[in-house]
C-alpha positions in Angstrom: -75.2 4.6 -15.1 -73.4 6.3 -12.1 -74.7 3.1 -10.4 -73.7 0.6 -12.5 -70.3 2.3 -12.6 -70.1 2.1 -8.8 -71.0 -1.4 -8.8 -68.1 -2.1 -11.4 -65.7 -0.5 -9.0 -67.4 -2.3 -6.1 -66.7 -5.8 -8.1 -63.3 -5.0 -9.0 -62.4 -4.3 -5.2 -64.1 -7.6 -4.4 -62.7 -10.1 -6.1 -64.7 -12.7 -4.3 -67.6 -11.2 -5.8 -67.0 -12.0 -9.4 -70.1 -13.0 -12.3 -70.8 -16.9 -11.9 -69.6 -16.8 -8.3 -66.1 -17.1 -9.3 -63.1 -16.7 -6.8 -59.9 -14.5 -8.1 -57.2 -16.1 -9.4 -54.4 -16.9 -6.8 -51.1 -15.9 -8.1 -47.7 -17.5 -7.0 -44.6 -15.1 -7.8 -41.3 -16.3 -8.4 -38.2 -13.6 -8.1 -34.9 -15.5 -9.4 -31.0 -14.6 -8.8 -29.0 -12.3 -11.0 -26.9 -10.1 -8.7 -27.4 -6.4 -9.3 -29.6 -7.0 -12.3 -32.1 -8.1 -9.7 -32.9 -4.4 -9.0 -35.2 -5.2 -11.9 -37.6 -6.9 -9.3 -38.5 -3.8 -8.1 -40.2 -2.9 -11.0 -42.0 -6.4 -11.2 -43.2 -5.7 -7.8 -44.7 -2.0 -8.9 -46.9 -4.1 -11.4 -49.0 -6.3 -8.8 -49.3 -3.1 -6.8 -50.4 -1.1 -9.8 -53.2 -3.8 -10.7 -54.2 -4.1 -7.3 -53.1 -7.9 -6.6 -51.2 -9.6 -4.2 -49.4 -13.1 -4.5 -50.8 -15.9 -2.9 -47.3 -17.5 -2.4 -43.6 -16.1 -3.3 -40.6 -18.3 -4.1 -37.1 -16.6 -4.6 -33.3 -17.2 -4.8 -30.5 -14.6 -4.2 -31.6 -11.4 -4.6 -34.9 -12.7 -5.6 -35.3 -13.8 -2.1 -34.3 -10.2 -0.7 -37.2 -8.6 -2.6 -39.5 -11.6 -2.0 -39.1 -11.2 2.0 -39.7 -7.4 1.8 -42.8 -8.0 -0.5 -43.9 -10.6 1.8 -43.6 -8.5 4.9 -45.9 -6.4 3.5 -44.5 -3.6 2.4 -45.2 -1.9 -1.0 -43.3 -1.8 -4.2 -42.8 2.1 -3.8 -41.4 1.8 -0.2 -39.1 -0.9 -1.8 -38.0 0.9 -4.1 -37.5 4.1 -1.8 -35.1 2.1 0.7 -33.1 0.6 -2.3 -32.3 3.9 -4.0 -31.9 5.7 -0.5 -29.3 3.1 0.3 -27.7 2.4 -2.7 -27.1 6.2 -3.6 -25.4 7.0 -0.5 -21.8 5.8 -1.6 -20.1 7.1 1.4 -22.1 5.6 3.8 -22.7 2.6 1.8 -18.8 1.8 1.6 -18.4 2.4 5.3 -20.9 -0.1 6.0 -19.7 -2.3 3.4 -15.8 -2.0 5.2 -17.8 -2.8 8.7 -19.1 -5.8 7.0 -16.1 -7.4 6.1 -14.9 -10.8 7.2 -12.1 -10.3 9.7 -9.2 -12.3 9.3 -5.7 -12.5 11.3 -2.6 -13.6 9.4 0.0 -12.7 7.0 -0.8 -11.4 3.2 0.5 -14.9 1.9 -2.3 -17.1 4.0 -5.2 -14.6 2.2 -6.9 -17.1 0.0 -6.2 -20.2 2.4 -7.5 -18.3 5.6 -10.2 -16.0 4.0 -13.5 -17.8 3.1 -14.8 -14.6 1.5 -14.7 -10.9 1.7 -18.1 -9.8 3.3 -20.6 -11.6 5.7 -23.9 -12.0 3.8 -25.6 -11.6 7.3 -24.2 -8.0 7.8 -24.9 -6.9 4.5 -28.1 -8.0 4.5 -29.1 -5.8 7.5 -28.0 -2.8 5.4 -30.5 -3.9 2.2 -33.0 -5.3 4.1 -35.7 -2.9 5.0 -36.2 -2.5 8.9 -40.0 -3.7 8.8 -39.0 -7.2 7.4 -39.8 -9.8 10.4 -37.5 -12.1 11.8 -39.2 -15.2 10.9 -41.1 -16.7 7.8 -44.2 -17.1 10.3 -44.5 -13.5 10.7 -44.7 -12.6 6.8 -48.4 -11.7 5.5 -47.8 -13.9 2.3 -45.8 -17.2 2.6 -42.3 -17.4 1.1 -40.0 -20.0 -0.1 -36.4 -19.6 0.0 -33.6 -21.3 -1.7 -30.1 -21.7 -1.0 -27.3 -24.5 -2.1 -25.6 -26.9 0.2 -22.3 -26.4 -0.3 -21.2 -30.2 0.5 -24.4 -32.3 -0.2 -24.1 -30.3 -3.8 -27.9 -29.8 -3.7 -30.6 -26.9 -3.1 -32.1 -26.3 0.0 -35.4 -24.3 0.8 -36.3 -22.6 4.2 -40.1 -21.7 4.7 -40.0 -21.5 8.2 -37.7 -20.2 11.3 -35.7 -17.7 11.1 -35.9 -15.5 8.2 -32.7 -13.4 7.6 -30.3 -16.6 8.3 -32.0 -18.2 5.0 -32.2 -15.2 3.2 -28.7 -14.4 3.6 -27.4 -17.9 2.9 -29.5 -17.6 -0.4 -27.4 -14.8 -1.3 -24.0 -16.0 -0.3 -22.0 -15.4 -4.0 -18.5 -17.6 -3.2 -15.4 -15.5 -3.1 -17.7 -12.4 -2.2 -19.8 -13.6 0.6 -18.8 -16.0 3.5 -21.2 -19.2 3.4 -23.8 -19.2 6.0 -23.9 -21.8 8.6 -27.5 -23.2 9.5 -28.2 -26.6 11.0 -24.3 -27.7 10.3 -25.0 -27.2 6.6 -22.7 -24.7 4.6 -24.7 -22.6 2.7 -24.0 -20.5 -0.7 -25.8 -18.8 -3.3 -29.1 -20.2 -4.4 -28.6 -19.8 -8.2 -25.9 -22.3 -8.2 -28.5 -24.9 -7.8 -32.1 -23.3 -8.3 -31.8 -19.8 -10.2 -35.4 -19.2 -11.1 -37.5 -21.9 -8.5 -40.8 -21.6 -10.1 -40.9 -25.9 -9.5 -41.3 -25.4 -5.6 -44.6 -23.7 -6.0 -46.1 -25.1 -9.4 -49.7 -26.3 -8.6 -50.1 -24.0 -5.8 -51.7 -21.1 -7.3 -53.8 -20.6 -10.4 -51.2 -18.4 -12.2 -47.5 -19.0 -11.9 -45.2 -15.9 -12.7 -41.4 -16.1 -13.1 -39.0 -13.2 -13.3 -35.9 -14.1 -14.6 -33.0 -11.8 -14.0 -30.0 -13.7 -14.9 -29.8 -11.9 -18.2 -27.0 -12.4 -21.0 -23.3 -11.8 -21.3 -22.7 -8.6 -23.7 -19.3 -8.3 -25.9 -17.6 -5.2 -25.2 -16.9 -2.5 -28.0 -13.7 -2.2 -26.9 -11.8 -5.7 -26.2 -12.9 -9.3 -27.7 -12.3 -11.1 -24.6 -14.1 -10.5 -21.0 -11.4 -9.2 -18.4 -10.7 -11.8 -15.8 -13.2 -10.1 -13.3 -15.8 -10.1 -15.5 -15.3 -13.6 -16.6 -15.1 -14.4 -12.8 -18.7 -12.9 -11.8 -20.3 -13.7 -15.3 -20.0 -17.2 -14.7 -22.6 -17.6 -12.2 -24.9 -16.0 -14.9 -23.6 -18.8 -17.0 -24.6 -21.2 -14.7 -27.9 -19.6 -13.7 -28.5 -19.3 -17.5 -28.2 -22.7 -18.4 -30.1 -24.2 -15.4 -32.9 -22.0 -16.2 -33.1 -22.9 -20.0 -33.3 -26.6 -19.2 -35.9 -26.0 -16.8 -38.2 -24.4 -19.1 -37.7 -27.0 -21.6 -39.7 -29.3 -19.2 -42.3 -26.9 -18.0 -42.9 -23.1 -18.2 -44.5 -20.7 -15.8 -47.9 -19.4 -17.3 -46.0 -16.1 -17.4 -42.2 -15.9 -17.9 -40.6 -12.4 -17.7 -37.0 -12.1 -18.6 -36.2 -9.0 -17.3 -32.5 -9.1 -16.8 -29.9 -7.0 -18.7 -26.3 -8.1 -20.0 -25.2 -4.2 -19.8 -24.8 -4.6 -16.3 -22.5 -6.5 -14.1 -23.1 -8.8 -10.7 -22.0 -6.3 -8.4 -23.3 -3.2 -10.4 -25.3 -2.1 -7.4 -24.4 1.6 -7.7 -26.1 1.7 -11.0 -29.2 1.4 -9.3 -31.3 3.8 -11.1 -29.6 2.8 -14.6 -31.0 -0.9 -13.9 -34.3 0.3 -12.9 -34.8 2.4 -16.0 -33.2 -0.7 -18.3 -36.2 -2.9 -16.7 -39.0 -0.7 -17.7 -39.6 -2.7 -20.8 -40.0 -5.8 -19.0 -42.3 -3.8 -16.4 -44.6 -3.1 -19.5 -44.4 -6.6 -20.6 -45.4 -7.9 -17.3 -48.0 -5.2 -17.1 -49.7 -6.5 -20.1 -49.2 -10.1 -19.7 -50.9 -10.0 -16.1 -53.5 -7.6 -17.0 -54.5 -10.0 -19.9 -54.6 -13.6 -17.6 -56.5 -11.9 -15.0 -59.0 -10.6 -17.4 -59.3 -14.3 -18.7 -59.9 -15.6 -15.2 -62.9 -13.0 -15.5 -61.1 -10.4 -12.5 -60.3 -6.9 -13.5 -57.6 -5.2 -12.0 -58.6 -2.5 -9.8 -57.3 0.4 -12.6 -58.8 -1.4 -15.3 -56.0 -2.5 -16.9 -53.4 -1.2 -19.5 
């Protein structure tokens, strides 16, 4: 009996040694955009670590590109979570760093909106939130990664999978007004969520299982007022774009596993509510764990921990 148990454990750890000579299923992971709601991606990555599987390829937009880059670099979900919580809970240091990352503009106040392209430079902010262990180029990543940004003047999505990593991720997260557009190869690039907020189409057919995590969320009415505030409407508008695009994409094709991990109880820039957002994403984590565990079992592969 002990020998049988040992053999079962060994088979779990050696995915290539499955009954009938089957190989382990490959997984394509897609992490969507959604501002602070995208902190939920951390819990989704925890599922992969808990089940003992790594994606074959990752595609990400905006905050999904940030966490996709960190995970593709070989960092564990636990390390990513620790780094995120440490960065976002040290409020004084974060505010100081954000002030240093502001766009420098000379001129009079009345020229504010014409001279200033944004409030923050995305590259400077990215250095704060991206773990230092993440390499400088796509080629140095442990897992292939594709990052989506939007070409402002060409009015189309642009993807990156080679070359310098940080400029591509910075471009992908460059939400208009808040972040300055990123110039790459003569193109002015902004938030990838405006053109492809959940880019599962980019890696469709490149893995046995396609897993897409949507964190665009919904808008939730306030019990205190019938209308949103001007600031709420401004930042929620990007979620309206993203949600509409995702819905249309899902009509044409659905990933093997689709998880709606976004929650409308948090706004785009409420990153300081990191612990609340992570807690709110626990049901989505449980859903992904169950669905991925089931899908792997159907493919003849048992998770290392035996599943839930």
